[in-house]
C-alpha positions as CSV (number, residue, x, y, z in Angstrom):
1,X,44.1,-1.7,34.2
2,X,41.5,-3.0,37.2
3,X,42.5,-6.2,39.2
4,X,41.5,-9.6,38.3
5,X,38.9,-10.8,40.9
6,X,37.2,-14.1,41.2
7,X,34.0,-14.1,43.1
8,X,32.1,-17.2,43.8
9,X,28.6,-17.6,45.3
10,X,24.7,-17.0,44.6
11,X,23.1,-15.4,41.6
12,X,19.3,-14.9,42.2
13,X,16.5,-13.7,41.4
14,X,14.7,-11.5,43.6
15,X,11.6,-10.2,44.4
16,X,11.7,-6.2,46.3
17,X,8.9,-4.6,47.3
18,X,8.0,-2.1,50.2
19,X,6.1,-2.9,53.7
20,X,4.4,-0.1,56.2
21,X,6.3,-1.1,59.2
22,X,8.3,-4.4,60.8
23,X,6.5,-6.5,62.0
24,X,4.6,-6.8,59.3
25,X,0.6,-6.7,60.4
26,X,-1.5,-9.2,59.0
27,X,-3.4,-8.4,55.9
28,X,-4.9,-10.8,53.1
29,X,-4.4,-8.0,50.4
30,X,-1.7,-5.3,49.7
31,X,-1.5,-3.2,47.0
32,X,2.0,-2.1,47.2
33,X,3.0,1.3,45.7
34,X,6.0,-0.2,43.6
35,X,7.8,-3.9,43.2
36,X,11.0,-5.1,41.3
37,X,12.4,-7.8,40.3
38,X,16.0,-7.9,39.3
39,X,18.9,-10.0,39.6
40,X,21.2,-9.8,42.7
41,X,22.8,-12.5,45.3
42,X,25.6,-11.9,47.0
43,X,28.1,-12.9,44.3
44,X,26.2,-11.3,41.5
45,X,26.0,-7.9,43.4
46,X,30.1,-7.9,44.2
47,X,31.1,-9.4,41.4
48,X,29.3,-6.4,39.4
49,X,30.2,-3.7,41.9
50,X,33.7,-4.8,41.1
51,X,33.0,-4.6,37.4
52,X,31.6,-1.3,37.0
53,X,34.3,0.1,39.0
54,X,36.7,-1.5,36.4
55,X,38.0,-4.5,37.7
56,X,37.9,-8.2,35.7
57,X,35.3,-9.7,37.4
58,X,35.0,-13.5,37.0
59,X,31.6,-14.9,38.7
60,X,31.4,-18.2,39.9
61,X,27.9,-19.4,40.3
62,X,24.7,-21.5,39.6
63,X,22.5,-20.9,37.4
64,X,19.1,-22.7,37.3
65,X,17.4,-24.0,33.8
66,X,14.2,-22.6,34.9
67,X,12.6,-19.4,34.4
68,X,14.3,-17.6,37.0
69,X,17.6,-18.4,35.2
70,X,16.3,-17.3,32.0
71,X,16.3,-14.2,33.3
72,X,19.3,-14.2,35.5
73,X,21.2,-15.6,32.5
74,X,19.8,-12.5,30.7
75,X,20.7,-9.9,34.0
76,X,24.5,-11.8,34.0
77,X,25.1,-11.1,29.9
78,X,23.8,-7.6,30.1
79,X,26.4,-6.7,32.8
80,X,29.2,-8.2,31.2
81,X,29.0,-11.4,33.9
82,X,27.8,-14.4,32.0
83,X,31.4,-16.2,31.6
84,X,32.8,-19.6,32.1
85,X,32.2,-19.8,35.5
86,X,28.6,-19.7,35.3
87,X,27.3,-23.5,35.2
88,X,23.9,-24.8,34.8
89,X,22.0,-26.7,37.9
90,X,18.5,-27.5,37.8
91,X,16.9,-24.8,39.6
92,X,17.5,-20.9,40.3
93,X,18.2,-19.5,43.6
94,X,15.5,-17.1,44.5
95,X,14.5,-14.1,46.8
96,X,12.2,-11.7,48.6
97,X,13.5,-8.4,50.3
98,X,10.9,-6.2,52.2
99,X,11.7,-2.6,52.7
100,X,10.6,-0.4,54.9
101,X,10.0,3.6,55.1
102,X,13.2,4.3,56.6
103,X,14.9,1.7,54.5
104,X,15.2,-1.2,56.5
105,X,15.2,-4.6,55.1
106,X,14.3,-8.1,55.6
107,X,16.1,-10.3,53.2
108,X,14.4,-13.9,52.1
109,X,16.9,-15.9,50.3
110,X,15.8,-19.1,49.1
111,X,19.5,-20.9,48.3
112,X,18.4,-24.6,48.5
113,X,18.2,-25.5,45.2
114,X,21.9,-24.5,44.8
115,X,23.6,-25.2,47.8
116,X,22.6,-29.0,47.5
117,X,25.4,-28.3,44.0
118,X,28.6,-29.6,43.9
119,X,30.7,-26.8,42.0
120,X,32.8,-28.1,39.5
121,X,36.4,-27.9,41.2
122,X,38.0,-27.5,37.6
123,X,36.3,-24.9,36.2
124,X,37.3,-22.5,39.6
125,X,40.7,-23.9,39.2
126,X,41.1,-22.1,36.1
127,X,39.2,-19.2,36.9
128,X,41.4,-18.4,39.9
129,X,44.7,-19.0,38.5
130,X,45.8,-16.1,38.0
131,X,43.6,-13.4,39.8
132,X,44.7,-11.1,42.2
133,X,42.0,-11.6,44.9
134,X,39.6,-14.6,45.4
135,X,36.2,-13.0,47.0
136,X,34.7,-16.8,48.1
137,X,31.3,-15.9,49.9
138,X,29.5,-17.8,52.6
139,X,27.0,-20.1,51.0
140,X,26.9,-23.7,51.6
141,X,28.7,-24.7,47.7
142,X,31.7,-22.6,48.2
143,X,33.3,-24.6,51.3
144,X,35.1,-26.9,48.9
145,X,36.7,-24.4,46.3
146,X,38.6,-22.9,50.1
147,X,41.4,-25.0,49.8
148,X,41.7,-24.9,45.7
149,X,42.0,-20.8,46.5
150,X,44.2,-21.6,49.2
151,X,47.1,-23.7,47.2
152,X,47.3,-21.4,44.4
153,X,48.6,-19.1,46.8
154,X,45.3,-16.2,46.3
155,X,44.6,-13.9,48.6
156,X,41.2,-14.4,49.9
157,X,38.3,-11.8,51.2
158,X,35.0,-13.1,52.7
159,X,32.4,-11.4,54.4
160,X,30.4,-13.7,57.0
161,X,27.3,-11.2,57.3
162,X,25.8,-12.0,60.6
163,X,27.8,-13.5,62.1
164,X,27.5,-13.4,66.0
165,X,30.4,-15.7,67.6
166,X,33.9,-15.7,66.6
167,X,34.4,-19.5,66.9
168,X,30.9,-20.3,64.5
169,X,31.1,-23.5,63.5
170,X,29.5,-23.0,60.1
171,X,31.7,-19.4,59.2
172,X,35.4,-21.1,60.5
173,X,36.5,-22.8,57.1
174,X,36.0,-19.5,55.4
175,X,37.6,-17.0,58.3
176,X,40.4,-20.1,58.7
177,X,41.4,-19.2,55.4
178,X,40.5,-15.7,54.9
179,X,42.8,-12.2,54.5
180,X,40.2,-9.7,54.5
181,X,36.8,-10.3,56.5
182,X,34.1,-8.2,56.6
183,X,31.2,-8.7,58.7
184,X,27.9,-6.8,60.1
185,X,27.1,-5.4,63.4
186,X,23.8,-6.4,63.7
187,X,24.4,-9.6,65.9
188,X,27.5,-8.7,67.5
189,X,27.5,-10.0,70.7
190,X,29.8,-6.9,71.6
191,X,31.4,-4.5,70.3
192,X,32.9,-4.0,67.1
193,X,36.7,-2.9,68.6
194,X,36.0,-6.1,70.1
195,X,35.5,-7.9,67.6
196,X,38.0,-7.1,65.5
197,X,40.9,-7.9,68.2
198,X,39.2,-11.0,68.6
199,X,39.0,-11.9,64.8
200,X,42.7,-11.5,65.0
201,X,43.6,-13.1,67.9
202,X,41.5,-16.0,66.6
203,X,42.8,-15.9,63.4
204,X,46.1,-15.1,62.9
205,X,46.4,-15.2,58.8
206,X,43.5,-12.6,58.8
207,X,45.3,-8.9,58.0
208,X,42.2,-7.0,57.4
209,X,38.7,-6.9,59.6
210,X,36.1,-4.2,59.2
211,X,32.4,-4.0,60.9
212,X,29.9,-2.6,58.8
213,X,27.9,-0.5,61.5
214,X,24.8,0.6,58.7
215,X,23.8,4.2,59.4
216,X,27.1,4.6,61.3
217,X,29.5,3.8,58.8
218,X,32.2,1.2,58.9
219,X,34.7,0.3,61.8
220,X,38.2,-1.3,60.1
221,X,41.2,-3.0,61.7
222,X,44.7,-3.8,60.5
223,X,47.0,-6.3,61.4
224,X,48.9,-3.9,63.3
225,X,47.0,-2.5,65.4
226,X,45.3,0.8,63.9
227,X,41.8,1.5,63.9
228,X,40.0,3.2,61.1
229,X,36.5,4.4,61.5
230,X,34.8,6.2,58.2
231,X,31.4,7.9,59.0
232,X,28.4,7.0,57.1
233,X,26.9,9.5,54.5
234,X,24.2,8.8,51.8
235,X,24.1,11.5,49.0
236,X,21.1,10.2,47.8
237,X,19.2,9.6,50.9
238,X,18.0,6.3,52.1
239,X,15.3,4.2,50.1
240,X,16.5,0.6,50.7
241,X,19.9,-0.8,53.0
242,X,19.5,-4.4,50.8
243,X,22.6,-5.3,49.8
244,X,24.6,-2.3,51.3
245,X,26.9,-5.0,53.1
246,X,28.0,-6.6,49.7
247,X,28.5,-2.7,48.7
248,X,30.9,-1.7,50.6
249,X,32.5,-5.0,50.4
250,X,33.3,-5.0,46.7
251,X,33.8,-1.6,47.0
252,X,36.3,-1.5,49.4
253,X,38.3,-4.5,47.7
254,X,38.0,-2.2,44.5
255,X,40.5,0.4,46.0
256,X,42.4,-1.8,48.4
257,X,43.7,-3.3,45.0
258,X,44.0,-0.1,43.4
259,X,46.0,1.8,46.1
260,X,47.1,-0.6,48.9
261,X,45.6,2.3,51.2
262,X,42.9,0.8,53.6
263,X,42.1,4.4,54.4
264,X,41.6,6.0,50.8
265,X,40.0,2.4,50.0
266,X,37.6,2.4,53.0
267,X,36.0,6.4,52.5
268,X,35.2,5.1,49.1
269,X,33.7,2.1,50.1
270,X,31.6,3.9,52.7
271,X,30.6,6.8,50.2
272,X,30.1,4.2,47.2
273,X,27.3,1.7,49.8
274,X,25.4,5.5,50.9
275,X,25.4,6.5,47.4
276,X,23.9,3.0,46.3
277,X,21.2,2.6,48.9
278,X,19.5,5.7,47.5
279,X,17.9,3.0,44.9
280,X,14.9,1.1,45.2
281,X,17.1,-1.8,44.5
282,X,20.8,-0.8,45.5
283,X,22.6,-4.3,43.8
284,X,21.5,-3.3,40.5
285,X,23.1,0.5,40.7
286,X,26.9,0.9,40.8
287,X,28.7,3.5,40.2
288,X,32.1,3.7,37.6
289,X,35.3,4.8,38.6
290,X,35.2,8.2,37.4
291,X,31.4,8.9,38.5
292,X,33.4,7.7,42.0
293,X,35.8,10.2,42.2
294,X,33.2,13.3,41.1
295,X,31.1,12.1,43.8
296,X,34.0,12.2,46.4
297,X,34.5,15.7,45.8
298,X,31.1,17.2,47.0
299,X,30.7,14.6,50.0
300,X,33.8,14.1,51.7
301,X,34.1,11.6,54.4
302,X,35.0,11.8,57.7
303,X,37.3,9.6,59.2
304,X,39.6,9.1,62.7
305,X,42.4,6.6,63.4
306,X,43.4,4.9,66.3
307,X,44.2,1.4,68.0
308,X,42.4,-1.8,68.8
309,X,45.2,-2.8,70.4
310,X,45.3,-0.1,73.0
311,X,43.9,-2.9,75.6
312,X,46.5,-5.1,75.4
């Protein structure tokens, strides 16, 4: 039986298309080789990954009463995510992803339409009541929900994405309540090991801190000083890295909740994320737990153990 997880954040209608290179040269007209319209957004992707792996995912999100909202509702319904936590607002959030031949992506989320809305606290309080974990993405309308999750004494997981500073003013409310923290390496000012050590020093409530390293896998620290490194693998090659961090984050949370073993959970997370980037729209491609176990047999993940607190 899977875990119960509430996921709060954005669900968006996205367009994805290829480009020849970055930076993108100007042209007045372009005929791309492919283009896809799909429903994604961090919360939607995380919830869908968890649900496909076998967990009960309760999605708290906004969907607009517009054309985009019709598509979002249809996708959420088909994926088993349309529930009482999906709240109507006038306009939907949107996004565009440009994808280079090597899989690098340039994301352009438009979330202003939902970030000015106030998510109904009582809806969230009902859905978070008996869950095993609250995944609270760092979109603006989720901030008022942080204290309610903490008041329920529910473990909290956050992904602060492209953060640069351990004392970042915007992300600090999330970091202060988080038990599990993920982020990307892309904009960190120093080595990922240094970031992990800084998280544990600055935020004493954090038990697990991880840094996604893109094509180099993931580095994870535990409160007891353990450092785990898992090498990346891409069983189907790399077509798009859009949403790879969300895939890594969600897949780890599923494994951690199921086993409480951070090493095996991280290995499965790196493998699942590596498989998903072999799709032109990774957030709509997820494996079941059985399929992931089968893939694990043919694609073992190399890991190493060390210490993040050696210098201390």
